C-alpha positions in Angstrom: 111.9 22.1 76.0 111.4 23.8 72.7 108.5 25.8 74.0 107.9 29.6 74.2 110.3 31.0 76.8 107.4 32.1 79.0 105.4 28.8 78.8 106.1 27.6 82.3 105.4 31.0 83.7 102.1 31.3 81.7 100.8 28.1 83.3 101.6 29.3 86.9 104.8 27.5 87.5 106.8 30.5 88.7 104.3 31.3 91.4 103.6 29.6 94.7 107.0 29.5 96.3 108.0 28.7 99.8 111.2 29.5 101.6 112.7 27.0 104.0 115.9 27.6 106.0 118.1 24.8 107.4 120.6 25.1 110.3 123.0 22.2 110.8 125.1 22.7 113.9 128.5 21.0 114.3 127.9 17.3 115.1 130.3 15.6 117.5 129.7 12.2 115.9 128.6 12.8 112.3 129.0 9.2 111.4 126.0 8.4 113.6 123.5 10.8 111.9 122.5 12.2 108.6 121.3 15.8 108.1 118.5 15.0 105.5 117.9 11.6 103.9 118.0 10.9 100.2 115.1 12.5 98.3 114.2 14.5 95.3 112.4 17.8 95.7 108.6 17.5 95.1 108.1 20.8 93.4 109.0 22.3 90.0 112.3 24.0 90.8 114.3 24.7 93.9 116.8 27.5 94.2 119.3 26.9 97.0 121.7 29.3 98.7 124.2 27.7 101.1 126.9 29.2 103.3 130.6 28.2 102.9 130.1 24.8 104.7 129.9 21.6 102.6 127.3 19.0 103.3 125.0 18.8 100.2 125.5 15.7 98.1 123.9 14.6 94.9 123.5 11.0 93.7 124.8 10.1 90.2 125.3 6.6 88.9 124.8 5.2 92.4 127.6 7.3 93.9 127.4 10.4 96.1 129.1 13.6 95.1 129.7 16.7 97.2 128.2 20.0 95.9 130.9 22.4 97.1 129.5 25.8 97.9 130.6 28.7 95.7 130.6 32.2 97.2 127.5 34.0 95.9 126.5 30.9 93.9 123.1 29.3 93.8 122.2 25.6 93.4 119.3 24.9 91.1 117.5 21.6 91.5 114.9 20.3 89.1 112.0 18.9 91.1 109.7 15.9 90.4 106.9 18.2 89.0 109.3 19.6 86.3 110.2 16.0 85.5 106.5 15.2 85.0 105.8 18.5 83.0 108.8 17.8 80.7 107.8 14.1 80.3 111.2 13.1 81.6 113.2 15.5 79.4 114.4 17.1 82.7 115.1 14.7 85.6 114.8 15.5 89.3 118.0 14.9 91.2 118.3 12.7 94.3 120.2 14.5 97.0 120.9 14.6 100.7 122.6 16.7 103.4 125.2 15.1 105.6 126.3 16.0 109.1 129.8 17.2 109.8 131.9 17.9 112.9 132.5 21.4 111.7 129.9 24.0 111.2 127.4 25.4 111.3 126.0 24.7 107.8 123.2 27.0 106.8 121.1 26.8 103.7 118.0 28.7 102.4 115.8 26.9 99.8 113.2 28.5 97.7 110.8 25.9 96.4 108.7 26.7 93.4 105.7 24.4 93.3 103.1 26.2 91.2 100.3 28.6 92.2 97.6 27.5 94.6 95.1 27.8 91.8 96.7 24.7 90.2 95.9 22.4 93.1 92.5 21.3 91.8 93.4 21.2 88.1 94.8 18.2 86.2 98.6 18.1 86.1 100.7 16.0 83.8 103.1 16.2 80.9 102.8 19.3 78.7 100.6 18.4 75.7 103.0 20.0 73.2 105.7 17.6 74.3 103.6 14.5 73.6 103.7 12.8 70.3 103.5 9.3 68.8 107.2 9.1 69.1 107.2 10.5 72.7 104.3 9.0 74.5 103.3 10.3 78.0 105.3 8.8 80.8 102.9 10.0 83.5 99.2 10.0 83.9 97.5 13.2 84.9 96.8 13.8 88.5 95.6 16.6 90.9 98.4 18.5 92.5 96.6 18.5 95.9 96.6 14.6 95.8 100.3 14.6 94.8 101.3 16.9 97.6 99.2 15.0 100.1 101.2 11.8 99.2 104.4 13.7 99.5 103.7 15.2 102.9 102.1 12.1 104.3 105.1 9.9 103.5 108.6 9.8 104.9 111.4 10.9 102.6 112.8 7.3 102.3 109.6 5.5 101.0 108.2 5.3 97.5 108.4 8.8 95.9 105.0 10.3 95.0 106.0 10.7 91.4 106.2 6.9 91.1 102.5 6.5 91.7 101.8 8.3 88.4 104.2 6.6 86.1 102.7 4.9 83.1 
C-alpha cells in the first residue's frame, strides 16, 4: 500500500481475531449439496489451515478453481474490510467449499476483523491512499453496522460491502 509497515497494526487491524473450524464428512451424493456457498470473508484478513483434502475453490473470471492443499501451507484471503481500507487496491476473493465423497475435510480459519474498540469508530479507506487521482470508492461506516448487515444476511445475498460503495 506504500504505507509504513506497521500501519494496519497501529490502527488495530491485527487484533480481534476469531478462530472457526469446519468439518466436512464424506458425502455420499456430493452433487446434491455444497459445503459453503460463494462468499467473500467479511473481515480484514483470513488465515486458513486445511488438511490434505481438497474442497476449497476460488472464483476468478467467472470460473471456479481448486485450491489444492499444501502440506504445512496456509491460505491467506483478503477480506472485504481490507478491500475498503485499501480503497480497492486489494480485492477480497469470492470462494466456496464443495462437498466430496471422500473425506473428511477439515479446515481451521483465523479471521482478523479488527479490535472491538473499532466497532463504534468511522471505518473507510485509509486517508493517505485518497487523492484527487484516487477518489474514495467507499463511504465511511461504523463496523458494528457493517457486521450487523453481514451476520443478518445469508451468504448468497447482496454483500455488505456493496451498501457502502460510492
